N, C-alpha and C positions, 0 to 999 in steps of 0.2 A: 411516080414523081419524076419530073423532068431532070435531065442531067444538068449538073452545074458546071461552071468553068473548071472547077477542081476535078470533076469527073472526066472532063475532056483531056486534061493534062495527064491524069492517071491512065486513061485509055491509050494515049500515045506511049507512055512509059511501059505499060504492060506489053504492048506490041514490040517494043524494043528490048524487053527484058531488062529494064533499067529502073526498077522501082526503088524508092527511097528506103532507108533503114526502117522507118516507122511510117505507117500510113493509115488513113481512115478507110472504112469500108464504103466505097462509093455507091450512092443510091441509084445512079443512072446506068450502071453496067451489069445489073442483074446478079451481082455476087451475093450468094446466100450462105447459110451456115454449112451446107454440104460442100461448098467450094473453099472453105477456110484452109484446109490442108494444102490446097494448090498454091495459095498465095502467102500464107503465114506459117510461122513456126510455133510450136506449143510454148506456153508460158506458165505452165502449172507450178513450176518451182518458185514463182514470185509470192506465193502465199495467199492468193485470193481464192475464196471458197464461197459456197452458197450461204454459209453462215455469216460471212463478214462483208459481202459485196452484193448490192442489188443487181439484178439482171445477169447473174453469173451464167445461167443457161443460154442467154442470148450470145454469149461469147464462145460457146463450145461448138465443136465440129461433130460430124457423125460418129467419130471415134470416142466422143465424150471428153476429149482433151480440151483444155482452155486455150483459145487462140487470140481473142480480142476482149477489150474492156470498154465499157461505156464511159464517155467523157463526163456523164452526169445523169441526174434524174430530173424530170420535169413534173411538177404538180400544177394543175390548172386552177384558176380562180380569178377573182376580180382584184386587180392591182388598182389602188386608188390613191388620190392625193389628199392627205389629211387636211391641208389648208383649204382646199376646195370644199371639203365636207364641213369644215368649221365655219367658213364664210356663208354656207347655205343653212347653218343652224342644225347640222346633223351631229349629234354627240355620241352615237354608237353605230356600229356597222349592223346591217340588216341580217336577220336570221330566217325571215320568211319572205316569200315573194311579194306579199302585200307591203311589207316594210321596205323592200327593195324598190318597188314602184313609187312608194310615197317619197322615198329619198331622191329618186330620179326626178320627181316633180319639183322638189325643193331646189335641186341643182338647176333645173331648167328655168325656174322662176328667178334665179339669181343671175341668169345669163351665161351659165356654164353648161357646156355640152355634157350631158350625164354620162354617156357611154360612147367612146370612139370605136367604131366597128371596122374601119379601114375596108369598107365594103367594096370599093373598086378593085382592090388588089386581090380579092377572092380568097387567097390563102388564109387570112385571119378568120374567115368564116368557118374554118374547119372545126374550131372549138364547139360551135353550135351544131354543125351538121355531120361531123366525122366521128362522133362518139365521146369526146371529152365530157361534154354536158351529160350525156346519157350514162357514161360510166360512173360519174360521181353521184348522179341522182339515183341510179339503181344499185350502186355499190358492186357492180359486176366487174370482173377482170377485163372483159372486152365485150360490151353489149352487141357490137356488130356481128360477133360470132354466133349470136342466138338467132340471126335473121334468115338462116338457110331455109326454114320452113314457114316463113312469115312474109307479109308485105314488107318492103323496105321501109316505107313510111306508114306505120300502123298506129294503133291506138294505145300502145303500151305506155303507162305512166313513166315519164322520163325518157321515152324513146327518141329516135331521130326526129320524128314529126314534132314532138314536144320542143325540141331544141330550136327548130326553125320557126315554130309558132312563137316562141319566146322572142326570137330576133325580130319577127314581123311586128309583134306587139310593141316592142321598143320603138320601131320605126313609125308605126301608126300614131303613137303617142308623142312623137317628136323628141324622143330621148336619144336619137342617134344624130350624126352629122346632118346639117341642113341639106346638103347636096351629096347624096350617096355616091354618085358616079364621078365625083371630082375629089374624093378623099385622097390624102397624101400621107404615106407611112412616116416619113421623116418628120413632117410637120406635126403629126399626131403625137409623136414622142415628145417634141418640144412643148406642145400644148398641155400634155399631162404633167410635164415637169413644172410648168408655170401655173398650173391650176386652172387653165382655160377648159380643160377636159377633166371630168371627175374620175372616170374609171375606164379600164380596158379589161376584157375577158380573154386572158392569155396565160402564158406559163411563167414559172418561176425564173426563167431566163431573162424576162423583160426588165425587172427593176434596175439591174446594173446599167442597162442602156438608157433608162430614164435619168439615172444619176449622171451619166455622161452628157446628158442634155441639160444639166443645170440643177436638178433636184438634189436636195439633201437626203441622205439615206433615211434619216429619222422622220422625214415628211411623207414617206411612202408606206402604205399598209397593204395587207392582202387578206381577203376573206373568201370562204368557199361559196360556191353556188348555193343560194338559200335552199334548204331542204336536202342538201347532199348527205348521203349515207356513208361516204368514204372519200378519201383522197387517193385516187388511182394514179400512181406515178408511172411514167413511161421512160424508157431508156432513150438516150440521145445517141449521137454518132459513136460508132465503135472504132477503136484503134488497135492495131497489132504490129508486131515486128515481122517484117517481110522475109520471105525465103531468099530474097536477093541480097540481104544484108551481109556484108563481108565481116562484120563485127557483131554478131547476134548477141553475144554475152554483154557487150557494152550497151547495145540498144535496149536489152531487157533491163539492165540496171537503171538506165535513164527512165524507162517506163515506170519502174517501181518507184523511183524518186519522185516522178511527177504525179503519180496516182496515190502514193501513200499520203495520208492526212488530207487528201483532196487538193493537193498542190495545183495540179493542172486545171481541174474544174473551176476552182476559185479564181484563178487568174483570167478566165474567160467568162466569168459571171454566171457559171453554172452551179447547181447544187450537187456536191460530191455524192457518188454512189456508194461510198464507204458506209456501211450500216452503223458504225460507231460515231459518225459525224454529228457533232453537236452544233445546232444552228446558232449562228451569231448575228445574222442579218435581222434587223428589226421586223421586216415584213414577213420573214419566214417564221420567226418566233411567234408572231401573231397568228399566222395560218395554222401552225401546229398547236396553238393554244386552244383551238376548237376541239381537240382530242378526238378527231375522227379516225377511224381505222385506216391504216396505210395498206393499200392493196397494190400488189405488183402487177402491172398491166401485162396481158399475154398477147402475143403476136396474132395478127389475122391468120385464120386457118387457111391452108391451101384451097379448101373448098369454097370459102368465102371469096378469096382473091380471084379464083377462077370465075365465080359467078358474077362478080362486079365488073371484071374485065370483059366478060362475054356481053353483059348488058351495056357496056360502054357508058357508065354513069359516073359523073363527078358530082358527089353530093353537095359540094360547096357551090357549084354552078346552079344546082337545083335550089339551094337556099336563096341565091340571088333572084332566080325566077319567081320563087314563092313570095318573097318580100315585095317585089315590084308588080306582081300580077294583080289584076282586078278580080280575077277568079282563081284564088290559090288552090281550090279543090281540083281544078283542071290540071294544075301542075302535079299535085299528088297522084292523081289518077294516071297521068302520062308516065311518070317514073315507076309507079307500081306495075304498070303494064309492061314496061321495058324489063323490069326485074323478073316478073313472072314468065314472060316470053323466053328470057335467057334460061331460067330454071327448066322450062319445058324442053328447050333445045339441048340442054345438057343432061336431060333425063333425071333431074333431081326432084 
């Protein structure tokens, strides 16, 4: 992941040994769990354990002490505008792919864009191409970790190829934006809020932003990918108390206040990682009402990360190529060759 402006600021502060009392773990600086003791102080005394907090292990260092907490949990699925569905004559959410496509056709016939993909921005395609689709369809903790001895885009039901085939099928049927290369993220949120767009396939962090764009909370719903075997939740940004803090006890007390009862996550539109959190958002109640097993996502293994880095593959860009290609099999063959060449080079 590319470094953000926040990462750049922290890079400067790290160099000057002037970190704030509380900071997030920056994506762009290569800080991993083994580095936690270098930058953070242990917070075990705050009362968070594997029994009461999702992604506890993500916050531990090599010494098994707790250093960071996730700001929240993300579940993936289709966020939809209930008014758009109603105007298209859809009275229940789809539970099969056939029903999903039939509903998309109804939305299209009504002049509503069935699914906003935000194709041009690339990053929203990650749900189709980076494992969210595959995790939920297979029910695995992380489907990508099973690919070390397979083609990257193979014939596994619910695999990465299935995800990008699904995206291409939506495009071919005219169920995505009319001009894929001129999509606009901010405009798509307004369009979903206004019912000009029916659905987006993204995470539980999105509805609060749609409300900020004018939707009423009760007008938004969420359902799993049709055919999903599980809701595989992933951790979001991790936060901890830095070793630079001159008042670590006060900083720890503030972290506990902000994370107890999900205070911090709820203020930024996230789903709290506290296991006893009772959903009060209408869309989340609807998603959980499907009674799918909740699975805690596991991180990419070092072996997978090494392989995909060696192959220099961005599966989101591969999804773009696949959807736009007149010969999508050539795209699959190209990326599978890159993947297998990298495996050979690494002796795997």
